[in-house]
NUVO-327543 format. One line per field, with one value per residue: residue number from 0; residue in three letters; chain; x, y, z of N, C-alpha, C in turn. Coordinates in nm, 4 decimals. Example, Ala and Ser with C-alpha at 12.3 -4.5 7.8 and 13.67 -1.06 7.14 Angstrom:
<pts>
resi c(0 | 1)
resn c(ala | ser)
chain c(A | A)
n_x c(1.3190 | 1.2850)
n_y c(-0.5690 | -0.2250)
n_z c(0.7800 | 0.7080)
ca_x c(1.2300 | 1.3670)
ca_y c(-0.4500 | -0.1060)
ca_z c(0.7800 | 0.7140)
c_x c(1.3200 | 1.2900)
c_y c(-0.3300 | 0.0030)
c_z c(0.7800 | 0.7870)
</pts>
This chain:
<pts>
resi c(0 | 1 | 2 | 3 | 4 | 5 | 6 | 7 | 8 | 9 | 10 | 11 | 12 | 13 | 14 | 15 | 16 | 17 | 18 | 19 | 20 | 21 | 22 | 23 | 24 | 25 | 26 | 27 | 28 | 29 | 30 | 31 | 32 | 33 | 34 | 35 | 36 | 37 | 38 | 39 | 40 | 41 | 42 | 43 | 44 | 45 | 46 | 47 | 48 | 49 | 50 | 51 | 52 | 53 | 54 | 55 | 56 | 57 | 58 | 59 | 60 | 61 | 62 | 63 | 64 | 65 | 66 | 67 | 68 | 69 | 70 | 71 | 72 | 73 | 74 | 75 | 76 | 77 | 78 | 79 | 80 | 81 | 82 | 83 | 84 | 85 | 86 | 87 | 88 | 89 | 90 | 91 | 92 | 93 | 94 | 95 | 96 | 97 | 98 | 99 | 100 | 101 | 102 | 103 | 104 | 105 | 106 | 107 | 108 | 109 | 110 | 111 | 112 | 113 | 114 | 115 | 116 | 117 | 118 | 119 | 120 | 121 | 122 | 123 | 124 | 125 | 126 | 127 | 128 | 129 | 130 | 131 | 132 | 133 | 134 | 135 | 136 | 137 | 138 | 139 | 140 | 141 | 142 | 143 | 144 | 145 | 146)
resn c(met | arg | ile | ala | his | ala | leu | ser | leu | leu | leu | ala | val | ile | ala | val | val | leu | ile | ala | gly | cys | ser | gly | gly | gly | gly | gly | thr | pro | gln | asp | thr | ser | asn | gly | val | ile | thr | asn | asn | thr | thr | leu | gln | gln | ile | thr | tyr | thr | pro | pro | ala | thr | arg | gln | ala | tyr | ser | val | tyr | ala | tyr | phe | thr | asn | val | met | asp | ser | ala | gln | met | val | ser | ala | thr | phe | his | tyr | asp | thr | gly | ser | gly | lys | trp | thr | leu | asp | tyr | ser | pro | thr | ser | thr | gln | phe | asn | gly | asn | ala | ser | gly | asn | tyr | asn | met | gln | val | trp | val | ile | phe | ser | asp | asn | ser | glu | gln | thr | leu | gln | val | gly | ser | pro | val | leu | ile | glu | asn | leu | ser | val | ser | asn | ser | gly | gly | pro | pro | pro | pro | pro | trp | gln)
chain c(A | A | A | A | A | A | A | A | A | A | A | A | A | A | A | A | A | A | A | A | A | A | A | A | A | A | A | A | A | A | A | A | A | A | A | A | A | A | A | A | A | A | A | A | A | A | A | A | A | A | A | A | A | A | A | A | A | A | A | A | A | A | A | A | A | A | A | A | A | A | A | A | A | A | A | A | A | A | A | A | A | A | A | A | A | A | A | A | A | A | A | A | A | A | A | A | A | A | A | A | A | A | A | A | A | A | A | A | A | A | A | A | A | A | A | A | A | A | A | A | A | A | A | A | A | A | A | A | A | A | A | A | A | A | A | A | A | A | A | A | A | A | A | A | A | A | A)
n_x c(2.6242 | 2.4937 | 2.2389 | 2.1956 | 2.1798 | 1.9558 | 1.7825 | 1.7932 | 1.6995 | 1.4316 | 1.3412 | 1.3421 | 1.1988 | 0.9399 | 0.9250 | 0.8845 | 0.6363 | 0.4974 | 0.5197 | 0.3968 | 0.1208 | 0.0641 | 0.0383 | -0.1049 | -0.3430 | -0.6315 | -0.7999 | -1.0389 | -1.3637 | -1.5407 | -1.8564 | -2.1699 | -2.3345 | -2.5740 | -2.8446 | -2.8342 | -2.7072 | -2.5736 | -2.5016 | -2.3685 | -2.3776 | -2.2718 | -2.2067 | -2.4333 | -2.6385 | -2.7894 | -2.9050 | -2.8520 | -2.9941 | -2.9131 | -3.0654 | -3.0273 | -2.9378 | -3.0781 | -3.3181 | -3.6589 | -3.7333 | -3.9795 | -4.0443 | -3.8208 | -3.6776 | -3.5667 | -3.4057 | -3.3106 | -3.0639 | -3.0043 | -2.6703 | -2.5859 | -2.8196 | -2.9713 | -3.2488 | -3.3763 | -3.5097 | -3.5723 | -3.7676 | -3.7391 | -3.8260 | -3.7470 | -3.7453 | -3.8520 | -3.7088 | -3.7699 | -3.6377 | -3.3459 | -3.3890 | -3.3061 | -3.3500 | -3.3967 | -3.2943 | -3.3591 | -3.1358 | -3.1284 | -3.1754 | -3.4491 | -3.5914 | -3.8683 | -3.9045 | -3.8684 | -4.0165 | -4.0532 | -3.8512 | -3.5095 | -3.1639 | -2.8573 | -2.5958 | -2.6390 | -2.6798 | -2.7555 | -2.9842 | -3.0520 | -3.3607 | -3.5306 | -3.7641 | -3.8446 | -4.0386 | -4.0687 | -4.1324 | -4.2949 | -4.3522 | -4.1262 | -3.8421 | -3.5502 | -3.2151 | -2.9897 | -2.6851 | -2.4151 | -2.4764 | -2.4713 | -2.2929 | -2.4263 | -2.3680 | -2.4536 | -2.7081 | -3.0307 | -3.3377 | -3.6893 | -3.9688 | -4.0595 | -4.2982 | -4.3249 | -4.3970 | -4.4644 | -4.2532 | -4.2967 | -4.5097 | -4.3337 | -4.0303)
n_y c(-2.6520 | -2.4122 | -2.5216 | -2.7095 | -2.5713 | -2.3989 | -2.6130 | -2.7239 | -2.4843 | -2.4651 | -2.7288 | -2.6366 | -2.4345 | -2.5595 | -2.7361 | -2.5555 | -2.4413 | -2.6985 | -2.7423 | -2.5196 | -2.5704 | -2.8083 | -2.7372 | -2.5566 | -2.6595 | -2.7851 | -2.9124 | -3.0614 | -2.9919 | -2.7228 | -2.7749 | -2.6889 | -2.4672 | -2.3114 | -2.3824 | -2.4308 | -2.5374 | -2.8284 | -2.9539 | -3.1789 | -3.3119 | -3.5408 | -3.6301 | -3.5212 | -3.6370 | -3.5232 | -3.3560 | -3.0435 | -2.8011 | -2.5046 | -2.2616 | -2.0717 | -1.7014 | -1.5502 | -1.6775 | -1.8252 | -2.1334 | -2.3705 | -2.6685 | -2.9117 | -3.2277 | -3.5527 | -3.8283 | -4.1628 | -4.3996 | -4.7238 | -4.8466 | -5.1060 | -5.2184 | -5.0831 | -5.0535 | -5.0619 | -4.7890 | -4.5070 | -4.2131 | -3.8820 | -3.5949 | -3.2569 | -3.0565 | -2.7135 | -2.4703 | -2.1672 | -1.9707 | -1.9693 | -2.0035 | -2.2076 | -2.5738 | -2.9007 | -3.1968 | -3.5045 | -3.8023 | -3.9681 | -4.2869 | -4.2304 | -4.0865 | -3.9017 | -3.8331 | -4.0018 | -4.1755 | -4.4769 | -4.7811 | -4.8440 | -4.9531 | -4.9545 | -4.8708 | -4.5876 | -4.3483 | -4.0298 | -3.7981 | -3.4755 | -3.2683 | -2.9695 | -2.7563 | -2.4469 | -2.1274 | -1.9727 | -2.1120 | -2.3594 | -2.5648 | -2.6688 | -2.8981 | -2.9282 | -3.0467 | -3.0563 | -2.9944 | -3.2711 | -3.6478 | -3.7476 | -3.9896 | -4.1800 | -4.3488 | -4.6620 | -4.6249 | -4.5799 | -4.6581 | -4.6806 | -4.7531 | -4.4805 | -4.3451 | -4.1055 | -3.8026 | -3.8622 | -3.7512 | -3.4509 | -3.5604 | -3.5403 | -3.5486)
n_z c(6.5250 | 6.5828 | 6.5123 | 6.7058 | 6.9143 | 6.8675 | 6.8659 | 7.1539 | 7.2692 | 7.1973 | 7.3085 | 7.5607 | 7.5616 | 7.5288 | 7.7282 | 7.9382 | 7.9103 | 7.8972 | 8.1613 | 8.2713 | 8.2136 | 8.3268 | 8.5991 | 8.8826 | 8.9977 | 9.1002 | 8.8581 | 8.6760 | 8.5728 | 8.7100 | 8.9067 | 8.7916 | 8.9328 | 8.8846 | 8.8904 | 9.1827 | 9.5117 | 9.6573 | 9.9741 | 10.1224 | 10.4601 | 10.6293 | 10.8862 | 11.0404 | 10.8702 | 10.6621 | 10.4190 | 10.2112 | 10.0254 | 9.8524 | 9.7038 | 9.3895 | 9.4297 | 9.2777 | 9.2009 | 9.3448 | 9.4796 | 9.4434 | 9.4792 | 9.5972 | 9.5364 | 9.5750 | 9.4023 | 9.4659 | 9.3688 | 9.4010 | 9.3732 | 9.3354 | 9.2331 | 8.9897 | 8.9321 | 9.1820 | 9.3458 | 9.5285 | 9.6751 | 9.7912 | 9.9549 | 10.0081 | 10.2901 | 10.3389 | 10.5225 | 10.6519 | 10.8128 | 10.7246 | 10.4419 | 10.3114 | 10.1835 | 10.3064 | 10.3816 | 10.5727 | 10.5781 | 10.7842 | 10.9726 | 11.1213 | 10.9522 | 10.8088 | 10.5214 | 10.3073 | 10.0652 | 10.0941 | 10.0985 | 10.1578 | 10.1671 | 10.1833 | 9.9602 | 9.7891 | 9.4729 | 9.4683 | 9.3137 | 9.2925 | 9.2272 | 9.1094 | 9.1398 | 9.0044 | 9.0877 | 8.9338 | 8.6834 | 8.6926 | 8.5200 | 8.4421 | 8.5125 | 8.6889 | 8.6978 | 8.9976 | 9.0064 | 9.0117 | 9.0532 | 9.3802 | 9.5815 | 9.8565 | 10.1276 | 10.2825 | 10.3405 | 10.5184 | 10.5232 | 10.6234 | 10.5337 | 10.5693 | 10.4902 | 10.3381 | 10.1409 | 9.7717 | 9.5166 | 9.2965 | 8.9952 | 8.7664 | 8.5705)
ca_x c(2.6376 | 2.3458 | 2.1109 | 2.1779 | 2.1910 | 1.8351 | 1.6670 | 1.7898 | 1.6212 | 1.3293 | 1.3004 | 1.3697 | 1.0576 | 0.8367 | 0.9414 | 0.8261 | 0.4964 | 0.4070 | 0.4933 | 0.2876 | -0.0267 | 0.0012 | 0.0236 | -0.2155 | -0.4225 | -0.7845 | -0.8517 | -1.1751 | -1.4772 | -1.6132 | -1.9928 | -2.2532 | -2.4412 | -2.6935 | -2.9708 | -2.8483 | -2.5961 | -2.6151 | -2.4263 | -2.3986 | -2.3676 | -2.2538 | -2.2379 | -2.5751 | -2.6964 | -2.8274 | -2.8527 | -2.8947 | -2.9975 | -2.9210 | -3.0932 | -2.9118 | -2.9843 | -3.1712 | -3.4572 | -3.6982 | -3.7397 | -4.1130 | -4.0171 | -3.6930 | -3.6828 | -3.4193 | -3.4094 | -3.1830 | -3.0609 | -2.8865 | -2.5725 | -2.5693 | -2.9407 | -3.0474 | -3.4079 | -3.4507 | -3.5182 | -3.6750 | -3.7704 | -3.7576 | -3.8719 | -3.6856 | -3.8413 | -3.8097 | -3.6632 | -3.7824 | -3.5447 | -3.2356 | -3.4058 | -3.2701 | -3.4066 | -3.2987 | -3.3233 | -3.2862 | -3.1456 | -3.1216 | -3.3021 | -3.5383 | -3.6377 | -3.9919 | -3.9267 | -3.8516 | -4.1249 | -3.9950 | -3.7426 | -3.3823 | -3.0783 | -2.7205 | -2.5241 | -2.7201 | -2.6415 | -2.8904 | -2.9958 | -3.1536 | -3.4218 | -3.5889 | -3.8767 | -3.8633 | -4.1792 | -4.1346 | -4.1367 | -4.3459 | -4.3618 | -3.9799 | -3.7774 | -3.4078 | -3.1380 | -2.9103 | -2.5213 | -2.4247 | -2.5059 | -2.3959 | -2.3226 | -2.5040 | -2.3360 | -2.5342 | -2.8582 | -3.0837 | -3.4789 | -3.7216 | -4.1295 | -4.1244 | -4.4058 | -4.2989 | -4.5028 | -4.3865 | -4.2145 | -4.3779 | -4.4770 | -4.2539 | -3.8916)
ca_y c(-2.5998 | -2.3351 | -2.6179 | -2.7755 | -2.4421 | -2.3660 | -2.7236 | -2.7265 | -2.3535 | -2.5308 | -2.7868 | -2.5533 | -2.3689 | -2.6597 | -2.7921 | -2.4690 | -2.4539 | -2.8148 | -2.7375 | -2.4361 | -2.5968 | -2.8942 | -2.6643 | -2.4553 | -2.7666 | -2.7924 | -3.0340 | -3.0984 | -2.8902 | -2.6710 | -2.8061 | -2.6134 | -2.4242 | -2.2165 | -2.4227 | -2.4156 | -2.6068 | -2.9048 | -2.9614 | -3.3072 | -3.2867 | -3.6957 | -3.6357 | -3.5161 | -3.7188 | -3.4086 | -3.3119 | -2.9204 | -2.7198 | -2.3653 | -2.2002 | -1.9359 | -1.6057 | -1.4791 | -1.7731 | -1.8978 | -2.2812 | -2.4154 | -2.7909 | -2.9589 | -3.3706 | -3.6439 | -3.9953 | -4.2163 | -4.5312 | -4.8463 | -4.8630 | -5.2333 | -5.2763 | -4.9471 | -5.0711 | -5.0273 | -4.6549 | -4.4514 | -4.0985 | -3.8145 | -3.4496 | -3.1840 | -2.9735 | -2.5902 | -2.3678 | -2.0324 | -1.8798 | -1.9904 | -2.0083 | -2.3258 | -2.6650 | -3.0168 | -3.3571 | -3.5855 | -3.9225 | -4.0593 | -4.3778 | -4.1877 | -3.9909 | -3.9339 | -3.7701 | -4.0823 | -4.2530 | -4.6179 | -4.8231 | -4.8210 | -4.9942 | -4.9649 | -4.7680 | -4.4951 | -4.2427 | -3.9365 | -3.7161 | -3.3693 | -3.1947 | -2.8652 | -2.6597 | -2.2894 | -2.0855 | -1.9002 | -2.2038 | -2.4552 | -2.6839 | -2.7390 | -2.9669 | -2.8836 | -3.1275 | -2.9917 | -3.0580 | -3.4072 | -3.7710 | -3.7790 | -4.1014 | -4.1765 | -4.4707 | -4.7154 | -4.5439 | -4.6855 | -4.5921 | -4.7915 | -4.6993 | -4.3871 | -4.2717 | -3.9769 | -3.7926 | -3.8781 | -3.6252 | -3.4271 | -3.6893 | -3.5219 | -3.5546)
ca_z c(6.6396 | 6.5930 | 6.5181 | 6.8235 | 7.0386 | 6.8587 | 6.9352 | 7.3035 | 7.3231 | 7.1453 | 7.4046 | 7.7269 | 7.5843 | 7.5094 | 7.8715 | 8.0443 | 7.8758 | 7.9545 | 8.3257 | 8.3270 | 8.1784 | 8.4368 | 8.7224 | 8.8917 | 9.0591 | 9.0728 | 8.7585 | 8.6306 | 8.5267 | 8.8146 | 8.9196 | 8.7407 | 9.0197 | 8.8303 | 8.9483 | 9.3247 | 9.5649 | 9.7374 | 10.0262 | 10.2126 | 10.6003 | 10.6706 | 11.0631 | 11.0441 | 10.7645 | 10.6074 | 10.2748 | 10.2227 | 9.9094 | 9.8460 | 9.5724 | 9.3554 | 9.4680 | 9.1657 | 9.1617 | 9.4143 | 9.4541 | 9.4487 | 9.5406 | 9.5746 | 9.5605 | 9.5079 | 9.3907 | 9.5132 | 9.2948 | 9.4499 | 9.3115 | 9.2810 | 9.1624 | 8.9529 | 8.9198 | 9.3004 | 9.3605 | 9.6365 | 9.6363 | 9.9128 | 9.9443 | 10.0876 | 10.3702 | 10.3317 | 10.6205 | 10.6145 | 10.8400 | 10.6403 | 10.2901 | 10.2184 | 10.1589 | 10.3699 | 10.3733 | 10.6693 | 10.5666 | 10.8850 | 10.9629 | 11.1274 | 10.8616 | 10.7574 | 10.4114 | 10.2285 | 9.9963 | 10.0211 | 10.1715 | 10.1103 | 10.2725 | 10.1083 | 9.8645 | 9.6682 | 9.4183 | 9.5047 | 9.2416 | 9.3289 | 9.1164 | 9.1480 | 9.0294 | 9.0554 | 9.1337 | 8.7850 | 8.5944 | 8.7966 | 8.4600 | 8.4254 | 8.6550 | 8.6527 | 8.7541 | 9.0372 | 9.0230 | 8.9561 | 9.1309 | 9.4992 | 9.6693 | 9.9823 | 10.1801 | 10.4191 | 10.3371 | 10.5767 | 10.5736 | 10.6269 | 10.5202 | 10.6052 | 10.4564 | 10.3202 | 10.0425 | 9.6596 | 9.4520 | 9.1666 | 8.8816 | 8.6396 | 8.6052)
c_x c(2.4986 | 2.2455 | 2.0751 | 2.1329 | 2.0161 | 1.7265 | 1.6826 | 1.7268 | 1.4988 | 1.2481 | 1.2561 | 1.2088 | 0.9228 | 0.8101 | 0.8624 | 0.6650 | 0.4232 | 0.4043 | 0.4040 | 0.1405 | -0.0477 | 0.0086 | -0.0846 | -0.3091 | -0.5525 | -0.8488 | -0.9524 | -1.2398 | -1.5225 | -1.7653 | -2.0565 | -2.3519 | -2.5397 | -2.8138 | -2.9727 | -2.7474 | -2.6795 | -2.4726 | -2.4891 | -2.3340 | -2.3409 | -2.2489 | -2.3705 | -2.6940 | -2.8018 | -2.8148 | -2.8946 | -2.9005 | -2.9814 | -2.9911 | -3.0549 | -3.0126 | -3.1043 | -3.3167 | -3.5222 | -3.7307 | -3.8840 | -4.1080 | -3.8764 | -3.7264 | -3.5640 | -3.4714 | -3.2815 | -3.1928 | -2.9932 | -2.8109 | -2.5453 | -2.7087 | -2.9990 | -3.1983 | -3.4481 | -3.4028 | -3.5989 | -3.6574 | -3.7802 | -3.8243 | -3.8138 | -3.7945 | -3.7879 | -3.8198 | -3.6715 | -3.7003 | -3.4184 | -3.2780 | -3.3342 | -3.3559 | -3.3329 | -3.4007 | -3.2406 | -3.2591 | -3.1203 | -3.1891 | -3.4365 | -3.6445 | -3.7831 | -4.0321 | -3.9098 | -3.9819 | -4.0634 | -3.8859 | -3.6220 | -3.2935 | -2.9436 | -2.6727 | -2.6039 | -2.6690 | -2.7969 | -2.8590 | -3.1026 | -3.1898 | -3.5012 | -3.6961 | -3.8889 | -3.9883 | -4.1744 | -4.1470 | -4.1818 | -4.3487 | -4.2379 | -3.9015 | -3.6488 | -3.3350 | -3.0237 | -2.7898 | -2.5318 | -2.4611 | -2.4345 | -2.4280 | -2.3369 | -2.4467 | -2.4378 | -2.6413 | -2.9288 | -3.2205 | -3.5634 | -3.9012 | -4.1699 | -4.2190 | -4.4398 | -4.3985 | -4.3689 | -4.3477 | -4.3368 | -4.3924 | -4.4460 | -4.1112 | -3.8313)
c_y c(-2.5452 | -2.4381 | -2.6778 | -2.6826 | -2.4390 | -2.4910 | -2.7104 | -2.5840 | -2.4295 | -2.6056 | -2.7374 | -2.4968 | -2.4397 | -2.7384 | -2.6834 | -2.4578 | -2.5459 | -2.8094 | -2.6455 | -2.4695 | -2.7061 | -2.8284 | -2.5816 | -2.5334 | -2.7342 | -2.9025 | -3.0306 | -2.9902 | -2.8526 | -2.7401 | -2.6585 | -2.5685 | -2.3188 | -2.2602 | -2.4482 | -2.5165 | -2.6986 | -2.9593 | -3.1158 | -3.3282 | -3.4686 | -3.7050 | -3.6256 | -3.5921 | -3.6306 | -3.3696 | -3.1507 | -2.8422 | -2.5875 | -2.3401 | -2.0871 | -1.8371 | -1.5267 | -1.5553 | -1.7999 | -2.0412 | -2.2901 | -2.5522 | -2.8762 | -3.1162 | -3.4478 | -3.7606 | -4.0433 | -4.3670 | -4.6134 | -4.8734 | -5.0046 | -5.2699 | -5.1385 | -4.9583 | -5.0414 | -4.8553 | -4.6314 | -4.2761 | -4.0235 | -3.6536 | -3.3645 | -3.0738 | -2.7939 | -2.5240 | -2.1978 | -1.9252 | -1.8793 | -1.9658 | -2.1102 | -2.4500 | -2.7794 | -3.0872 | -3.4287 | -3.7348 | -4.0273 | -4.1711 | -4.3309 | -4.0793 | -4.0196 | -3.8300 | -3.8403 | -4.1292 | -4.4068 | -4.6659 | -4.8321 | -4.8769 | -5.0338 | -4.8317 | -4.6755 | -4.3974 | -4.1603 | -3.8069 | -3.6066 | -3.2870 | -3.0705 | -2.7817 | -2.5349 | -2.2392 | -2.0350 | -1.9613 | -2.3445 | -2.5982 | -2.7397 | -2.7890 | -2.9557 | -2.9719 | -3.0211 | -3.0663 | -3.2121 | -3.5209 | -3.7176 | -3.9316 | -4.0869 | -4.3310 | -4.5190 | -4.6424 | -4.6376 | -4.6260 | -4.6968 | -4.7405 | -4.6344 | -4.2971 | -4.1318 | -3.9045 | -3.8147 | -3.7484 | -3.5670 | -3.5375 | -3.6572 | -3.5220 | -3.5248)
c_z c(6.6657 | 6.5935 | 6.6395 | 6.9526 | 7.0056 | 6.9129 | 7.0838 | 7.3665 | 7.3139 | 7.2232 | 7.5307 | 7.7121 | 7.6094 | 7.6692 | 7.9771 | 8.0354 | 7.9130 | 8.1285 | 8.3480 | 8.2988 | 8.2594 | 8.5631 | 8.7754 | 8.9853 | 9.0059 | 8.9634 | 8.7309 | 8.6002 | 8.6665 | 8.7939 | 8.8541 | 8.8708 | 8.9875 | 8.8571 | 9.1181 | 9.3521 | 9.6447 | 9.8330 | 10.1086 | 10.3476 | 10.6178 | 10.8203 | 11.1039 | 10.9589 | 10.7283 | 10.4704 | 10.2571 | 10.0880 | 9.9328 | 9.7277 | 9.5217 | 9.3923 | 9.3881 | 9.1392 | 9.3198 | 9.3896 | 9.5090 | 9.5183 | 9.4891 | 9.6338 | 9.5233 | 9.5043 | 9.4209 | 9.4665 | 9.3707 | 9.3480 | 9.2540 | 9.2172 | 9.1197 | 8.9292 | 9.0698 | 9.3196 | 9.4737 | 9.6204 | 9.7966 | 9.8780 | 10.0297 | 10.1440 | 10.3746 | 10.4822 | 10.5918 | 10.6640 | 10.7391 | 10.4984 | 10.2156 | 10.2535 | 10.2350 | 10.3809 | 10.4922 | 10.6238 | 10.6517 | 10.8948 | 11.0595 | 11.0551 | 10.7990 | 10.6103 | 10.3084 | 10.1825 | 9.9811 | 10.1247 | 10.1010 | 10.2413 | 10.1656 | 10.0432 | 9.8043 | 9.5874 | 9.4245 | 9.3723 | 9.3023 | 9.2160 | 9.1988 | 9.0552 | 9.0881 | 9.0408 | 8.9973 | 8.6746 | 8.6327 | 8.6642 | 8.3991 | 8.5513 | 8.6077 | 8.7552 | 8.8405 | 9.0528 | 8.9545 | 9.1002 | 9.2781 | 9.5647 | 9.8126 | 10.0324 | 10.2735 | 10.4088 | 10.3778 | 10.6385 | 10.5591 | 10.6214 | 10.5892 | 10.5875 | 10.4032 | 10.1802 | 9.8851 | 9.6039 | 9.3526 | 9.0781 | 8.7578 | 8.6611 | 8.4625)
</pts>
């Protein structure tokens, strides 16, 4: 009888531990924001890059890779807004920030070069899916030649 009671108590403790470990929500690994934060406003078709408070960005650019054909890639260069201290990229069909043509779904990866180390390019966050990207020979500047 004591063994049955001890086993039931042990099972109750294990159940409590499992429930406590599974609750709390969130799940997953938090995004690394040490190189800044990317915000995608799909309504305005605009990406905003906010640099970390401790560093000043020198250049911010992105590569867009077609999800169906990884060999199809276009690049874009962000513009700096002195008022907000943020960098923006317009990905609407009238954008002039792209270097090349794109139509379809693309994974965007943002890169930053900080003023205190212009030799090193750093990735910002994880790739972001941009659905129905449509830019046509917008003639924007190419990104820096390093990645």
